[in-house]
C-alpha positions in Angstrom: 0.0 0.0 0.0 1.4 3.4 -0.9 2.6 5.6 1.9 -0.1 8.2 1.3 -2.8 5.6 1.6 -1.3 4.3 4.7 -1.4 7.7 6.3 -5.0 8.3 5.3 -5.9 4.9 6.7 -4.5 5.5 10.1 -7.6 7.2 11.7 -10.1 4.7 10.2 -8.0 1.8 11.5 -7.6 3.3 14.9 -11.4 3.9 15.0 -12.1 0.3 13.8 -9.7 -1.2 16.4 -11.2 0.9 19.2 -14.7 -0.3 18.1 -13.6 -4.0 18.0 -11.7 -3.8 21.3 -14.4 -2.0 23.3 -17.1 -4.4 22.1 -15.8 -6.6 25.0 -17.0 -4.0 27.5 -20.7 -4.8 27.6 -20.6 -8.3 26.2 -21.5 -9.6 29.7 -24.6 -7.4 29.8 -25.8 -8.6 26.5 -25.9 -12.2 27.7 -27.2 -11.4 31.1 -30.8 -12.7 30.4 -29.2 -16.1 29.6 -27.0 -16.1 32.7 -29.4 -15.0 35.4 -31.7 -18.1 35.3 -28.6 -20.4 35.2 -26.9 -18.6 38.1 -30.0 -17.8 40.1 -28.4 -14.4 40.8 -30.9 -11.5 40.4 -28.4 -8.9 41.7 -26.0 -9.7 38.9 -27.0 -6.7 36.7 -25.2 -4.1 38.7 -22.1 -6.2 39.5 -21.5 -7.5 35.9 -21.0 -3.9 34.8 -19.2 -2.8 37.9 -16.8 -5.7 37.6 -15.6 -4.4 34.3 -15.3 -0.9 35.7 -13.3 -2.1 38.8 -11.0 -4.1 36.5 -10.5 -1.1 34.3 -9.8 1.2 37.2 -7.2 -1.3 38.5 -5.7 -1.6 35.0 -5.5 2.1 34.4 -3.7 2.6 37.7 -1.2 -0.1 36.9 -0.6 1.2 33.4 -0.2 4.7 34.7 2.1 3.8 37.6 4.3 1.8 35.2 3.9 4.5 32.5 3.4 1.7 30.0 1.7 3.9 27.3 4.8 6.2 27.4 7.6 3.7 27.8 6.7 1.2 25.1 5.5 1.4 21.4 1.8 2.3 21.7 0.5 -0.1 19.1 2.3 -3.0 20.8 0.7 -2.1 24.1 -2.7 -1.9 22.4 -2.3 -5.3 20.7 -1.1 -7.2 23.7 -3.8 -5.6 25.9 -6.6 -6.4 23.5 -5.5 -10.0 23.1 -5.4 -10.5 26.8 -8.8 -8.8 27.3 -10.3 -11.0 24.6 -8.9 -14.2 26.3 -10.2 -13.0 29.6 -13.6 -12.4 28.1 -14.1 -16.1 27.1 -12.0 -17.7 29.9 -15.1 -18.5 32.0 -16.6 -20.6 29.2 -14.1 -23.4 29.8 -14.7 -23.8 33.6 -17.9 -24.7 35.5 -20.5 -21.9 35.3 -20.5 -19.9 38.5 -21.2 -16.2 39.3 -17.7 -15.9 40.8 -15.9 -17.1 37.6 -18.1 -14.9 35.4 -17.3 -11.8 37.5 -13.6 -12.6 37.7 -13.6 -12.8 33.9 -15.3 -9.4 33.7 -12.7 -7.9 36.1 -9.8 -9.2 34.1 -11.4 -8.1 30.8 -11.7 -4.6 32.3 -8.2 -4.6 33.5 -6.7 -5.2 30.1 -9.1 -2.8 28.4 -6.9 -0.2 30.2 -4.5 -0.7 27.3 -7.2 -0.2 24.7 -9.3 2.8 25.4 -6.8 5.3 26.9 -4.0 4.0 24.6 -6.3 4.6 21.6 -6.8 8.2 22.7 -3.0 8.6 23.0 -2.6 7.3 19.4 -5.1 9.9 18.2 -3.4 12.6 20.2 0.0 11.6 18.8 -1.1 11.6 15.1 -4.0 14.0 14.8 -3.3 16.9 17.2 -4.2 19.7 14.7 -7.7 18.2 14.4 -7.8 16.4 17.7 -11.4 17.3 18.5 -12.6 15.7 15.3 -10.3 12.7 15.7 -11.5 12.1 19.3 -15.1 12.3 18.1 -14.5 9.4 15.8 -12.5 7.5 18.4 -14.9 7.8 21.3 -17.7 7.2 18.8 -16.1 3.9 18.0 -16.0 3.1 21.7 -19.7 3.9 22.1 -20.6 1.7 19.1 -18.4 -1.1 20.4 -20.2 -0.9 23.7 -23.6 -1.1 22.0 -22.6 -3.9 19.6 -23.3 -6.9 21.8 -26.8 -5.6 22.4 -27.3 -5.6 18.6 -26.1 -9.2 18.3 -28.6 -10.2 21.0 -31.4 -8.2 19.4 -30.9 -9.6 15.9 -30.5 -13.2 17.0 -32.3 -13.9 20.3 -31.5 -17.6 19.8 -27.7 -17.0 19.4 -26.0 -19.1 22.2 -24.2 -16.9 24.7 -21.0 -18.9 24.1 -21.1 -18.1 20.4 -21.7 -14.4 21.1 -18.8 -14.2 23.5 -16.4 -16.0 21.1 -17.5 -13.8 18.2 -16.9 -10.6 20.2 -13.4 -11.8 21.3 -12.5 -12.7 17.8 -13.5 -9.3 16.5 -11.4 -7.6 19.2 -8.2 -9.5 18.4 -8.8 -8.9 14.6 -9.0 -5.1 15.3 -5.8 -5.2 17.4 -3.9 -7.0 14.7 -5.0 -4.6 12.0 -4.0 -1.6 14.1 -0.5 -3.2 14.7 0.0 -3.7 11.0 -1.2 -0.3 9.7 -0.5 2.3 12.4 3.1 3.0 13.5 3.9 4.1 17.0 5.6 7.4 17.7 9.2 6.8 18.6 9.8 6.3 22.3 12.9 7.8 24.0 15.5 5.4 25.3 15.2 6.8 28.8 13.2 5.0 31.4 9.9 6.9 31.9 8.5 6.8 35.4 5.2 7.8 36.7 5.5 11.1 38.5 3.7 11.8 41.7 3.2 15.3 40.3 0.9 13.7 37.7 -1.4 12.6 40.5 -1.1 15.8 42.4 -2.1 17.9 39.4 -5.5 16.3 39.4 -6.3 18.1 42.6 -4.6 21.4 41.9 -5.5 24.3 39.6 -4.3 23.4 36.1 -5.1 24.1 32.5 -7.1 20.8 32.2 -8.8 20.8 35.5 -12.2 22.3 34.4 -12.4 19.7 31.6 -11.4 17.0 33.9 -14.1 17.9 36.4 -16.7 18.2 33.6 -15.6 14.7 32.5 -16.2 13.4 36.0 -19.7 14.8 36.1 -20.4 13.2 32.7 -19.1 9.8 33.9 -21.5 9.9 37.0 -24.4 9.7 34.4 -23.2 7.8 31.4 -22.3 4.3 32.4 -25.2 4.0 34.8 -27.6 4.9 32.1 -26.0 2.3 29.8 -26.0 -0.4 32.5 -29.7 0.2 33.4 -31.0 0.9 29.9 -32.7 -2.6 29.6 -34.4 -1.9 33.0 -35.4 1.6 31.9 -37.0 0.4 28.6 -38.6 -2.5 30.5 -40.3 0.0 32.9 -41.6 2.0 29.9 -42.9 -1.2 28.3 -45.0 -2.0 31.4 -47.3 0.9 30.7 -47.2 0.2 26.9 -47.7 -3.5 26.8 -49.6 -3.4 23.5 -46.7 -1.6 21.7 -43.5 -2.5 23.7 -40.1 -1.4 22.5 -37.7 -4.2 21.7 -35.4 -4.1 24.7 -32.0 -5.2 23.2 -32.6 -3.4 19.9 -33.5 -0.1 21.6 -30.6 -0.6 24.1 -28.3 -0.8 21.1 -29.9 2.2 19.3 -29.7 4.4 22.4 -26.1 3.7 23.1 -25.1 3.7 19.4 -26.7 7.2 19.0 -23.8 8.3 21.1 -21.5 7.7 18.2 -23.5 10.2 16.1 -23.2 12.7 19.0 -19.4 12.1 19.2 -18.8 12.4 15.5 -21.0 15.5 14.9 -19.7 17.1 18.1 -16.2 16.6 16.8 -16.9 18.5 13.6 -18.8 21.2 15.5 -15.8 21.5 17.8 -13.7 22.7 14.9 -16.0 25.7 14.5 -16.9 26.7 18.1 -14.4 24.9 20.3 -14.5 21.7 22.3 -15.5 23.4 25.5 -18.7 24.8 24.2 -19.6 21.5 22.5 -19.1 19.6 25.7 -21.0 22.1 27.7 -24.0 22.1 25.4 -24.2 18.4 25.2 -23.9 17.9 28.9 -26.8 20.4 29.4 -28.9 18.4 26.9 -28.3 15.1 28.7 -29.1 16.7 32.0 -32.4 18.0 30.6 -33.2 14.5 29.3 -32.7 13.2 32.8 -35.2 15.8 34.2 -37.8 14.9 31.5 -37.4 11.1 31.6 -40.1 10.2 34.2 -42.4 12.9 32.8 -42.3 11.5 29.3 -43.1 7.8 30.2 -46.6 8.2 28.8 -45.4 9.2 25.4 -46.2 6.9 22.4 -43.4 4.4 21.6 -42.2 6.3 18.5 -41.8 9.6 20.4 -40.2 7.9 23.4 -37.8 6.2 21.0 -36.7 9.5 19.5 -36.3 10.9 23.0 -33.9 7.9 23.8 -31.9 8.6 20.7 -31.5 12.3 21.6 -30.5 11.4 25.1 -28.0 8.7 23.9 -26.4 11.1 21.5 -26.0 13.9 24.1 -24.9 11.6 27.0 -21.9 10.2 25.1 -21.2 13.0 22.7 -19.4 15.3 25.1 -16.9 12.6 26.1 -14.4 13.1 23.2 -14.4 16.8 23.7 -13.5 16.4 27.4 -10.7 14.1 26.4 -9.6 16.6 23.8 -9.4 19.4 26.3 -7.4 17.3 28.8 -5.1 15.9 26.1 -4.4 19.3 24.6 -3.4 20.8 27.9 -1.2 17.9 29.1 2.6 17.9 28.7 3.7 15.6 25.9 6.0 13.4 28.1 3.2 12.5 30.5 0.2 12.6 28.2 -0.4 8.8 28.2 -0.1 8.5 31.9 -2.3 11.6 32.6 -5.0 10.5 30.2 -4.9 7.0 31.8 -5.1 8.4 35.3 -8.0 10.8 34.6 -9.8 7.9 32.9 -9.2 5.7 36.0 -10.8 8.3 38.4 -13.7 8.7 36.0 -14.5 5.0 36.0 -14.2 4.9 39.8 -17.0 7.4 39.8 -19.1 5.1 37.6 -18.8 2.2 40.0 -20.1 4.4 42.8 -23.0 5.6 40.6 -23.9 2.1 39.3 -23.8 0.5 42.8 -25.9 3.3 44.3 -28.5 2.8 41.6 -28.5 -0.9 42.1 -28.9 -0.5 45.8 -31.9 1.8 45.4 -33.5 -0.5 42.9 -33.1 -3.5 45.2 -34.4 -1.7 48.3 -37.1 0.6 46.8 -38.0 -1.0 43.6 -37.4 0.0 40.0 -38.7 3.4 39.0 -37.9 6.0 36.3 -37.8 8.6 39.0 -34.7 6.9 40.4 -32.7 8.2 37.4 -32.8 11.6 38.9 -30.0 10.3 41.1 -27.8 11.0 38.1 -28.7 14.7 37.8 -25.8 16.0 40.0 -23.3 14.8 37.4 -24.5 17.0 34.5 -25.2 19.9 36.8 -21.8 19.9 38.5 -20.1 19.1 35.2 -21.6 22.1 33.4 -20.6 24.4 36.3 -17.0 23.1 36.1 -16.6 23.4 32.3 -17.9 27.0 32.4 -14.5 27.8 33.9 -12.8 26.9 30.7 -13.4 29.6 28.1 -10.5 28.7 25.8 -11.5 25.3 24.4 
C-alpha cells in the first residue's frame, strides 16, 4: 500500500480497532438474560457492569504507575492488551459456570481494556493533534458503538447461544488489534526510562489548564455508564405501561447507546467551529435536561419515546471526546499517556459508585424511572465546572 494511503488509513484503522476492542465491554450485559436463570443471581446486573469498571480502574492505575503507554511502542501495548482482554472475556466458558468465575472474567477483561481505550486516545493525540477534537469524536464514537454492539447481536439473534456471542466478540477484538498493529506506526519512544511522576497525580487536585475539563468529565461519567447499564431496565419499565406496543429491549438498548456515536462524530466536527469546551457544555446540558424529563415522558407513544432515547443517547456520550480533547491538549507531551490514563481511571471509579448506588436503590425501593434523577448532579456539576474553561 502506498505511503499516502497508509497515512489516510490510520484514523479509520484506529477507530475500527477501538470499536472492536471495546465491544468486549458490555458483552456480559448482552448475555445477562441467559446467565441470570442459570446462576439464580438476580443482583448480577449491577455487578456484571461494575466488575468491568473495577478491573478497568485497577488496570489504568497499573498502566499509569508503570507508565506503559509512554515507555513502550503504543501499538504493541494496544495489541497485547486487546488479546489478553479477549482471552479473559471467554476464559469462564471453559470452567464450571459460577457467578464468581463470570465476575472474575469481567474484572480481568476490564483490567486489560486499560490498554485499549486510553491508549487509543494517545494514538489519536499523537497523530492528529491539529484536528484532535474531530479525531477524538470518531475515536470515542467507536468506543460507544463497540459498547452497543453486543446488544445488537442479541437483538438480531435472540437464539444465538451466549457462548457463540462471547467468542465472536473476542475474535472481533483480536482482529482489530492486529489490523492496528500492522497499519498504524507508533511514535518513537525515548531510550530513557519513563517513570510515573507523583506530580501527575497531584495535578488532578490542583488548579491546572485541564482541571475544568477533567471535572466536567467526572460529572459526565456519573451519568453515562449507569444509564447504559440500566437501559434494559429503563426500557422495560416503559414497556410495562405500553404492553400493546412494547419497545424491543435489546434493539433499543443498542440504538440508544449507538446514538452516542453520532453525537461524538457530529460534536467533533462542530468543535472545529466553536471549540471543544462549548460543544461539551451544550451536550452535557442536553443530557441533564433529558434526565429531568425522563419520568415525565413515560406516557409518550413508543415512537416519540424512542426519539427521546436517541437524543439522550447522542447527548450523554457526545461530550466525552471533547473532554478528552481538552485534557489531552493541555497535558505535557512526556506525561500525556499517563495523565489520560489516570484521569480515565478516576472517571471510571465514579461510575462504580454511581452504578452501585442505583443498584442498591432498585433492590431496596423497587425500579422506577424517578430513580434516574439520582444522576442529575453529574451533568449539573459538570456544566458548572466546564464553564471555567473559556478557551477550548
